N, C-alpha and C positions, 0 to 999 in steps of 0.2 A: 265563438269561434271565429278567428280572423281569416279571412280568405286569401290567397296568394295575390288576387287582385289589389285588394285593400293594402297588403304590406308593400305591394308596389309603389304605391302614393308616395312613399317615405324614401328620403336619401339614403338612408344607411342601410346596409345589407340586413337581410331578413334574421340573420344569426346573431346580428348585434341587437336588433330589436328584441330578440327573444332573451339573449343574455340580460339585457336592462330591465325588461318588462314581464314579458309573457311567461318566461320559464323561471325568472327570479322569485324566491320565497323568502318570508321572514323565517330565519332560523330560531330553533328553541333548543338545540343542543349544537355543541362545537367539537371538533377533533382537537388533538394536542398540537396540531401542526401551528407553529408561531406567525404570528403577524409582524413584520419587519418596520422598523423606523422607515425604512425607504419607500414601502408601500404607503405608509400614513401619509409621508410627504408627498408622493405621486398623487395620491387622491387628492389632497389639498390642492396642490398644482394644477390640476384639473378644473376642479369645482370652483376656483376663485373667480373664474372668467365669466361665471353666471351672474345675470343681472340683480342688482339691488336699487331701491329708491337713491337717485342722486349718488350712485356708486359708494354707499356710505358702509356697506361690507360689516355690519355689526356681530357677525357670529364669531364666536370664541369657542376654542375646543380644548378639553383637558384629557390628555390619554392617561388612563388608569392602567398601567401594566404591572407594577410590582405587587407582592404579595401584602408588603405593609398598606399600599394604598388602598388595594382590593379590601382589605379586612376594615379600613375605615370607611368605605362605600358601602359594603354589603348590609349593616344594620339599617341603612337609611333606603334599601330597596324594599319595595312590597314584597311580602312573603313568597308569592309565586314567581318573583323574579330573582330571588336570591341565588337558586340553584344553577340556573343558566349563567348568571353573571358570574358566579364564582368560576365556573367552567371555562367560559370564554377566554381566549389568548389575551384580549384586550378589551377595555371598555372605553368609550369614548363620551365623555359629558359634554353636549353641546349648550352654549349658554349665549344669552344677548348681552353684550357690553353697552350698559346704559350711558356710559361716556364715549361712545362710538365719536361723536362729534368733533372730540380733540384731534381725530386723525384727518377731519375733512381738508385741511391744507395740503395733505398728502394725496388723498384719493379724489378731490375734486379741485385740483390746482387751478382751473380756469376761473373759478369763483370761489377762493377760500373764505370770503365773507359770509358765505351761507352758514358758516358755524355759528354766527351770532343769532340765526334763527332758533336754534336749540337751546336757548337758556333756561327754559322751563324743563326740569327733570322729569314731571309727570308726563308730558308731552313724550320725552326721549323714551321712556319705558314703553308706551305704547308703539312707537314708530321702530324701536329696536326690536321688540318682540315680533312685529310683524315681518319685518325683513328678515330677521335670523330664521324664522320657521320657512321662509322661502329658501334659505341657504340649507336649512336642515334636509328638505327636500332634495336639493342638489347632492349634498354630502352623500345620502342613501344611494342615490344612482351612482356617485362616484365609487363607492364601495363595491357595488356590483361590477363597474367597469374594471376593477383591479382583480376579478374572478374570485371575490369573497362574498359571503353572505353576512347581510346586516340584521341584527335584531333589535330595532328601535324600540324604546319603552317610556312611556309617561308615568308609570306605577312606581314613584318613589316620594320620598319626602324632600320636596324642592327647598323649602326652607332650611331644612337640615343640611343638604348638600350644600347650599349657599353659605352657610355657617361654618361648616367643615372645611369646604375648600376654596373659598371665594372671599373671605373676611378681609382680605388684603386689597381688594377691589371692587368694582360696582358690575360683576358680572351677575344675571340671573340665570339659573340653570332651567332648560326647557325639556329636553330630551336626552337619555342615555342609551348610547347604542352599542350593543354587544358586536363584535367583528372576528369573523374566522372562516375557517374551512367547516361546512356542515359536519357534525357528528352522527351518533347512531340515532336513526328516527327522528330526524330533525324537523320534518314538516308535519302540521296539522293538516287536514283536507283542506282543498282548495276551496275557497268560498266565492260565492257568484259575485259578479260584477253588474253594476247597471248598464242597460243598453243605450245606446246613442239617443235614441229617441225618448228617452226617459230622462236625460239631462240636458239636451242641446234644443234651444229655441232659436229660429232665425226670423228676424224681421225685415 
């Protein structure tokens, strides 16, 4: 339990802390209230400012909204994730762009020659995955900042998703996130978190 004194050490108001972390939950059911294109854009336009190594920004997102796209995705989801994915207003597939280096002249303009350091594709795969996973975390917090619930999932056939949706580029799927307003009985029981002293050492 976080005390008032602890929450006062942070710069944002307690209600914002609660919205983004303490009271935010992973939703397992969703209402029929739609998620708008404007909300999705606002989420991205917020979280794009969070840091990545050399500002490479390798995360890519595919919004699955239409019934046709959802029917292509559902067979590739793990069985336990299909019903909630079908019911969610939209699902965003978050992926790492292995060819992120092509954008370095735009994203790192003071040293565009850094692009040449990424000629090895195997190295780019690992680099793009690490930095995209950072951005996945930012994205989930952005969804919460929009007053929506996120249901991130890694239970899906990633190779199948890549073949079905990303055959025309070099994106590699990482996480699928259901997004919407919570529906009926959306939460499992809150699971415990590790305490500070279990996690943090100081030298």
